[in-house]
C-alpha positions as CSV (number, residue, x, y, z in Angstrom):
1,M,104.1,81.0,78.9
2,Q,101.9,78.4,80.7
3,E,102.8,75.7,78.2
4,N,106.5,76.3,78.8
5,S,106.2,76.1,82.6
6,L,104.2,72.8,82.6
7,P,107.1,70.4,81.9
8,A,109.0,71.9,84.8
9,E,106.1,71.3,87.1
10,Q,105.8,67.8,86.0
11,S,109.5,67.0,86.3
12,S,109.7,68.4,89.8
13,G,106.6,66.4,90.9
14,Q,104.6,69.5,91.7
15,S,101.1,70.1,90.6
16,P,100.0,73.5,89.4
17,A,97.7,73.8,92.4
18,R,100.6,73.0,94.8
19,S,102.9,75.4,93.0
20,R,100.2,78.1,93.3
21,G,99.8,77.3,97.0
22,Q,103.5,77.7,97.6
23,T,103.6,81.0,95.7
24,L,100.6,82.2,97.8
25,T,102.2,81.1,101.1
26,V,105.5,82.9,100.3
27,T,103.9,86.1,99.2
28,L,101.4,86.2,102.0
29,A,104.2,85.6,104.5
30,L,106.0,88.6,102.9
31,V,102.9,90.7,103.3
32,G,102.6,89.6,106.9
33,I,106.2,90.4,107.6
34,I,105.8,93.9,106.1
35,A,102.6,94.4,108.1
36,I,104.2,93.4,111.4
37,G,107.3,95.5,110.7
38,A,104.9,98.4,110.0
39,A,103.1,97.9,113.3
40,I,106.3,97.7,115.2
41,Y,107.6,100.8,113.5
42,A,104.4,102.7,114.3
43,W,103.8,101.6,117.8
44,R,106.6,99.7,119.6
45,A,104.6,100.0,122.8
46,Q,101.3,98.8,121.5
47,Q,101.5,95.0,121.6
48,T,97.9,94.5,120.6
49,A,98.4,95.7,117.1
50,V,101.5,93.6,116.7
51,A,99.8,90.5,118.1
52,Q,96.9,90.9,115.7
53,L,99.2,91.1,112.7
54,M,101.3,88.1,114.0
55,A,98.1,86.1,114.1
56,A,97.4,87.0,110.5
57,Q,100.9,85.9,109.5
58,A,100.4,82.6,111.3
59,Q,97.3,82.1,109.3
60,A,99.2,82.9,106.1
61,A,101.8,80.2,107.0
62,H,99.1,77.6,106.5
63,A,97.8,79.1,103.3
64,E,98.9,76.2,101.1
65,R,96.4,73.9,102.8
66,N,93.5,76.2,102.2
67,F,93.3,78.8,99.4
68,K,90.2,80.4,100.9
69,A,91.9,80.8,104.3
70,S,94.8,82.5,102.6
71,K,92.5,85.1,101.0
72,R,90.9,85.8,104.4
73,A,94.5,86.3,105.7
74,I,95.0,89.1,103.2
75,D,91.8,90.7,104.4
76,T,92.9,90.4,108.0
77,I,96.4,91.8,107.3
78,V,95.1,94.7,105.2
79,S,92.4,95.7,107.7
80,D,94.7,95.5,110.7
81,L,97.4,97.4,109.0
82,A,95.1,100.1,107.8
83,D,93.6,100.5,111.2
84,S,96.9,100.4,113.0
85,L,98.5,103.1,110.9
86,G,95.4,105.3,110.5
87,N,96.1,107.3,113.6
88,P,99.9,107.4,114.2
89,A,101.0,109.2,117.3
90,G,104.5,110.7,117.3
91,I,105.8,109.3,114.0
92,Q,106.3,110.9,110.6
93,V,103.4,110.4,108.1
94,Q,105.9,110.3,105.3
95,G,107.3,107.0,106.7
96,I,103.9,105.2,106.5
97,A,103.1,105.7,102.8
98,P,106.1,103.5,101.6
99,I,104.9,100.7,103.9
100,L,101.4,100.7,102.5
101,I,102.8,100.9,99.0
102,K,105.0,97.8,99.6
103,V,102.0,95.8,100.9
104,A,99.9,96.9,97.9
105,N,102.7,95.9,95.5
106,A,103.0,92.5,97.2
107,V,99.2,91.8,96.9
108,D,99.3,93.1,93.3
109,E,102.0,90.6,92.5
110,L,100.1,87.8,94.2
111,A,97.0,88.6,92.1
112,T,99.1,88.3,89.0
113,K,100.6,85.0,90.0
114,T,97.2,83.5,90.9
115,E,95.7,84.6,87.6
116,N,93.5,87.3,89.2
117,D,91.5,84.9,91.3
118,P,88.0,86.5,91.7
119,E,88.0,86.5,95.5
120,L,91.6,87.8,95.6
121,R,90.6,90.5,93.1
122,R,87.8,91.6,95.5
123,S,90.3,91.6,98.4
124,R,92.7,93.7,96.3
125,G,90.0,96.2,95.5
126,A,89.0,96.4,99.2
127,M,92.7,96.9,100.1
128,Y,93.0,100.0,98.0
129,V,89.8,101.4,99.4
130,H,91.0,100.6,103.0
131,F,94.3,102.3,102.3
132,S,92.6,105.4,100.8
133,A,90.8,105.9,104.2
134,T,94.2,105.5,106.0
135,Y,95.8,108.1,103.7
136,L,92.9,110.4,104.3
137,A,93.3,110.0,108.0
138,L,97.0,110.8,107.6
139,G,96.2,114.0,105.7
140,D,97.5,112.9,102.3
141,S,94.5,113.5,100.1
142,K,96.5,112.9,96.9
143,L,97.4,109.4,97.9
144,A,93.9,108.9,99.1
145,V,92.4,109.8,95.7
146,N,94.9,107.6,93.8
147,S,94.3,104.6,96.1
148,A,90.5,104.9,96.0
149,R,90.6,105.3,92.3
150,N,92.6,102.1,92.0
151,G,90.1,100.2,94.2
152,T,87.2,101.6,92.1
153,E,88.8,100.5,88.8
154,I,89.4,97.0,90.2
155,F,85.8,96.7,91.2
156,R,84.7,98.0,87.8
157,A,86.7,95.4,86.0
158,H,85.4,92.7,88.3
159,A,81.8,93.8,87.7
160,A,82.4,93.9,83.9
161,A,83.4,90.2,84.1
162,E,80.3,89.4,86.1
163,P,77.6,91.9,84.8
164,S,74.7,90.1,86.6
165,N,76.5,90.1,90.0
166,D,74.7,92.9,92.0
167,V,77.2,92.6,94.9
168,M,80.0,93.6,92.5
169,Q,77.9,96.6,91.4
170,S,77.4,97.5,95.0
171,N,81.2,97.3,95.6
172,I,81.6,99.9,92.8
173,G,79.1,102.2,94.5
174,L,80.7,101.9,97.9
175,S,84.2,102.5,96.5
176,L,83.0,105.5,94.6
177,A,81.8,107.0,97.9
178,K,85.3,106.7,99.3
179,L,86.7,108.2,96.2
180,A,84.3,111.1,96.4
181,E,85.4,111.7,100.0
182,A,89.0,111.8,99.0
183,L,88.3,114.1,96.1
184,R,86.4,116.4,98.4
185,A,89.3,116.5,100.8
186,S,91.7,117.3,98.0
187,G,89.5,120.4,97.0
188,D,88.0,118.9,93.9
189,N,84.4,119.6,94.9
190,K,83.1,119.3,91.4
191,G,84.6,115.8,90.9
192,A,83.4,114.8,94.4
193,L,79.8,115.7,93.6
194,A,79.9,113.9,90.3
195,T,81.3,110.8,92.0
196,Y,78.8,110.9,94.8
197,R,76.0,111.1,92.2
198,E,77.3,108.1,90.3
199,S,77.4,106.2,93.6
200,L,73.8,107.2,94.2
201,N,72.7,106.1,90.7
202,I,74.2,102.7,91.3
203,A,72.5,102.4,94.7
204,R,69.1,103.4,93.2
205,T,69.5,100.9,90.4
206,L,70.2,98.0,92.8
207,A,67.5,99.0,95.2
208,G,65.0,99.2,92.3
209,K,66.0,95.6,91.2
210,D,65.7,94.2,94.7
211,P,63.3,96.3,96.9
212,G,63.4,93.7,99.6
213,N,67.2,94.0,100.1
214,R,67.8,96.2,103.1
215,Q,71.4,96.8,102.3
216,F,70.7,98.2,98.9
217,R,68.0,100.5,100.2
218,T,70.0,101.8,103.1
219,D,72.9,102.3,100.6
220,V,70.5,104.8,98.8
221,V,69.9,106.5,102.1
222,L,73.7,106.9,102.8
223,A,74.3,108.1,99.2
224,L,71.6,110.8,99.6
225,W,73.0,111.7,103.0
226,R,76.6,112.1,101.6
227,L,75.3,114.3,98.8
228,A,73.5,116.5,101.3
229,S,76.6,116.7,103.4
230,A,78.5,117.9,100.4
231,G,76.1,120.7,99.9
232,D,74.1,119.3,96.9
233,D,70.4,120.1,97.5
234,P,70.6,119.2,101.2
235,R,66.9,119.6,102.0
236,E,65.8,117.6,98.9
237,H,68.2,114.8,99.5
238,L,67.7,114.6,103.3
239,T,63.9,114.6,102.8
240,E,64.1,111.7,100.4
241,A,66.5,109.8,102.7
242,L,64.1,110.3,105.6
243,K,61.1,109.1,103.6
244,I,63.0,105.9,102.7
245,L,64.0,105.3,106.3
246,N,60.5,105.8,107.6
247,N,59.2,103.3,105.1
248,L,61.9,100.8,106.0
249,K,61.0,101.3,109.7
250,L,57.4,100.5,109.0
251,A,58.4,97.4,107.2
252,T,60.7,96.5,110.2
253,M,63.7,96.4,107.9
254,L,66.0,98.6,110.0
255,T,68.5,97.7,112.7
256,P,68.4,99.6,116.0
257,D,71.4,101.6,114.9
258,Q,69.8,102.4,111.5
259,E,66.7,103.6,113.3
260,Q,68.8,106.3,115.0
261,W,69.6,107.7,111.5
262,I,66.0,109.0,111.4
263,G,66.5,111.3,114.4
264,A,69.9,112.5,113.0
265,I,68.4,113.4,109.6
266,E,65.4,115.1,111.2
267,N,67.8,117.2,113.3
268,E,69.8,118.2,110.1
269,L,66.6,119.1,108.4
270,A,65.5,121.3,111.3
271,Q,68.9,123.1,111.3
272,S,68.7,123.7,107.6
273,R,65.5,125.8,107.8
């Protein structure tokens, strides 16, 4: 298929990179228009949300000049859209799902046309995880599960292509946490616990490989905390999480916000006696 398209590009004077840039610009503009329409539909009176999404569309209009900027535009559009529609006041929830699906389809098409660019693939996976949280906030656990599962599978495929990339493995663990949350909301407690445990196993593996990585070690804490919140050996998991946090505090590896987790976990342990 690529061999057949090459003569056309040569005859029109366009390079493959320029053609890809034009495809990217058009598709991103489409996503931006959908996003802005969604924001207007959701909140006609909230000019801030609309302004944010218009800024994202403006960035998309210059995407041909900078492929990296275009991928950041996707992240901006998706994040703003998910946040804007996550708490709709006075509108029908059923009207929001088709909007998110259209945006997801547009980004999926873009990924195909850009030969699944690695950074775009990451953005696509993050998009589905973002949208899962939005669906969950809207009370549609089924769509939340499907969206989180899509994001997780994208990250799994990405990690399989880069098996030595620990960040990709971390992305799987974080998306699994969102999937477990959606499964739990849907009533599938068994599936949620299994998914939380897989997320914890990934976090443990990464922290074991790189003990000096604060993010990986606090991911273990959060994974333990989620399991405890789901009712899986709360005291055991909270105690382990607290021990890790205290060790990190001694090593001055916690942010001020993370240090507050210590008190929160201590309170939960006290209440569980």
